[in-house]
C-alpha positions in Angstrom: 9.0 -12.6 -4.2 6.1 -10.5 -2.0 3.2 -8.8 -3.5 1.4 -6.7 -1.9 -2.3 -6.8 -3.4 -4.6 -3.8 -3.7 -8.3 -3.8 -4.4 -11.2 -1.3 -4.7 -13.6 -4.4 -2.7 -16.7 -5.0 -0.8 -16.5 -6.1 3.0 -18.4 -9.6 2.3 -15.4 -10.4 -0.9 -13.1 -9.1 2.5 -14.6 -11.6 4.9 -15.0 -14.2 1.6 -11.2 -14.0 1.5 -10.5 -14.2 4.9 -12.4 -17.0 5.4 -10.9 -18.9 2.9 -7.2 -18.6 4.0 -8.4 -19.4 7.5 -9.8 -23.0 5.9 -6.3 -23.1 4.3 -7.0 -22.0 0.9 -3.7 -21.1 -0.2 -4.9 -18.9 -3.3 -6.6 -16.8 -0.6 -3.2 -16.0 1.5 -0.8 -13.7 1.1 -0.7 -9.5 1.6 -4.0 -7.6 1.0 -4.4 -3.9 1.0 -8.4 -3.2 0.1 -10.4 0.2 -0.3 -14.0 -0.3 -0.2 -14.3 2.6 -2.8 -12.3 4.2 -5.8 -12.1 7.8 -3.6 -10.6 5.9 -0.6 -8.0 4.2 -2.5 -6.8 7.2 -4.7 -7.1 9.6 -1.2 -4.3 7.3 0.4 -2.5 6.2 -2.9 -2.5 9.8 -4.4 0.3 10.2 -7.1 2.7 11.7 -5.0 2.7 9.1 -2.1 3.1 6.7 -5.4 5.9 7.9 -5.8 7.2 7.2 -2.6 6.4 3.8 -2.5 8.1 3.5 -6.1 11.5 5.1 -4.6 10.9 3.0 -1.9 10.6 -0.5 -3.6 13.5 -3.0 -2.9 15.2 -0.2 -0.9 15.0 -1.6 2.3 15.0 0.8 5.4 15.3 4.5 4.6 15.2 7.6 6.4 12.1 10.0 5.5 15.0 12.3 4.6 16.7 9.6 1.9 12.6 9.1 0.9 12.3 12.9 0.3 15.9 13.3 -1.4 14.6 10.2 -3.9 11.4 11.5 -5.0 12.8 15.5 -4.6 10.3 16.6 -2.7 10.6 18.6 0.7 10.9 16.6 3.9 7.7 18.2 5.6 5.6 16.9 2.9 7.0 13.3 2.6 6.5 12.9 6.6 3.0 14.2 6.1 2.3 11.3 3.2 4.7 8.8 5.3 2.0 9.3 8.5 -0.6 8.7 6.0 0.9 5.5 4.2 2.2 4.0 7.6 -2.0 4.5 9.0 -3.0 2.9 6.1 -0.6 -0.2 6.2 1.0 0.3 3.3 4.3 1.2 4.9 6.5 0.1 8.1 8.3 1.5 10.6 11.4 -0.4 11.0 14.1 -0.1 14.0 16.0 3.6 12.3 13.4 4.1 9.3 11.0 3.4 7.0 10.4 0.2 4.9 7.9 -0.6 2.2 8.5 -4.9 2.7 7.4 -5.7 -0.8 8.8 -6.4 -4.1 6.1 -5.2 -6.0 1.9 -4.0 -6.5 -0.2 -5.8 -7.8 -3.6 -3.9 -8.5 -6.7 -5.6 -8.9 -10.0 -3.4 -9.4 -12.4 -3.1 -12.2 -13.8 0.6 -13.1 -17.5 0.5 -14.5 -19.9 3.3 -15.5 -21.6 4.9 -12.5 -25.1 3.4 -11.3 
């Protein structure tokens, strides 16, 4: 099972995880998508985009038209969202479509009182 770990973190924490993985720490290895703020996470993973990801999870390679059908949305709007998800590294282009190459997503962040 392949899990995408999504977090809101700092550049220092990202660098530390990278260094730990480089040094052989197996717990630091894996598939990570890190955001520097809650706002950037929400901008990338809006509710409509999360619906796309959910529809693609475990489905293999799909056409944009098929994804639009699965989420019951206009193809142009889905295309725009998919372009953003590809640009941010959330989904990949395949040979004849697009693919979300993970079995599940683990979110790891803490929300607290604003300073």
